[in-house]
C-alpha positions as CSV (number, residue, x, y, z in Angstrom):
1,M,2.9,0.7,9.2
2,G,2.7,2.2,5.8
3,R,0.8,5.2,6.7
4,R,1.6,8.1,9.2
5,H,-0.9,10.1,11.2
6,I,0.0,13.6,11.9
7,L,-1.3,15.0,15.0
8,S,-3.1,18.2,14.6
9,P,-4.7,20.7,17.0
10,P,-8.4,19.8,18.1
11,G,-10.9,20.8,15.6
12,T,-8.8,20.1,12.6
13,L,-8.6,17.2,10.3
14,N,-5.8,14.6,10.6
15,T,-3.6,14.3,7.5
16,I,-2.7,10.9,6.3
17,T,0.2,10.1,4.2
18,P,-0.8,7.8,1.4
19,C,0.9,4.5,0.6
20,A,2.8,4.1,-2.4
21,A,-0.1,2.4,-4.2
22,C,-2.7,5.0,-3.4
23,K,-0.2,7.9,-4.5
24,L,0.3,6.1,-7.8
25,L,-3.3,5.4,-8.4
26,R,-4.1,9.0,-7.1
27,R,-6.6,7.9,-4.7
28,R,-7.3,8.4,-1.0
29,C,-5.5,5.9,1.3
30,A,-8.4,4.5,3.4
31,Q,-7.6,3.1,6.6
32,E,-8.6,-0.5,5.6
33,C,-6.2,-0.1,2.3
34,P,-5.0,-3.6,1.3
35,F,-1.7,-2.1,0.0
36,S,-0.9,0.2,2.8
37,P,1.2,-2.4,5.2
38,Y,3.1,-3.7,2.4
39,F,4.0,-0.7,-0.1
40,S,5.6,2.1,1.9
41,P,5.3,5.7,0.6
42,H,9.1,5.9,1.0
43,E,9.6,3.3,-1.6
44,P,7.1,4.1,-4.5
45,Q,9.2,2.2,-7.1
46,K,8.2,-1.1,-5.6
47,F,4.5,-0.9,-6.3
48,A,5.0,0.8,-9.5
49,S,6.9,-2.1,-10.9
50,V,4.5,-4.6,-9.3
51,H,1.5,-2.4,-10.8
52,K,3.0,-2.5,-14.3
53,V,3.5,-6.2,-14.3
54,F,0.4,-7.6,-12.5
55,G,-2.0,-4.8,-12.1
56,A,-3.5,-3.1,-8.9
57,S,-6.7,-5.3,-8.8
58,N,-4.6,-8.6,-9.4
59,V,-2.2,-7.7,-6.6
60,S,-5.1,-7.0,-4.3
61,K,-6.7,-10.3,-5.0
62,M,-3.4,-12.1,-4.6
63,L,-2.7,-10.5,-1.1
64,M,-6.2,-11.2,0.1
65,E,-5.9,-15.0,-0.8
66,V,-2.7,-15.4,1.3
67,P,-3.1,-15.8,5.0
68,E,-2.4,-12.5,6.9
69,S,0.7,-13.6,8.5
70,Q,2.3,-14.3,5.1
71,R,1.2,-11.3,3.2
72,A,4.3,-9.3,3.6
73,D,6.2,-12.1,2.2
74,A,3.9,-12.4,-0.6
75,A,4.2,-8.7,-1.4
76,N,8.0,-8.9,-1.3
77,S,7.8,-12.0,-3.7
78,L,5.7,-9.9,-6.1
79,V,8.3,-6.9,-5.9
80,Y,11.1,-9.5,-6.7
81,E,9.0,-11.2,-9.5
82,A,8.3,-7.8,-11.2
């Protein structure tokens, strides 16, 4: 959802566009990134404001405590609160 795989010729590595969180935190966006489904690389200001208020570690913990079916709503609530 948040990341896009670019197909490349056989024998080369696939390039992954990092989510907004990984881009801001300057780290590699892993396939199991907890932020990727909820913070699109096309709207980096959303994660930037959430990170500024809550911190990346706290956001990750909050999202993991919520059932997976409600995490998108939780992420949107964090953006709204920030």
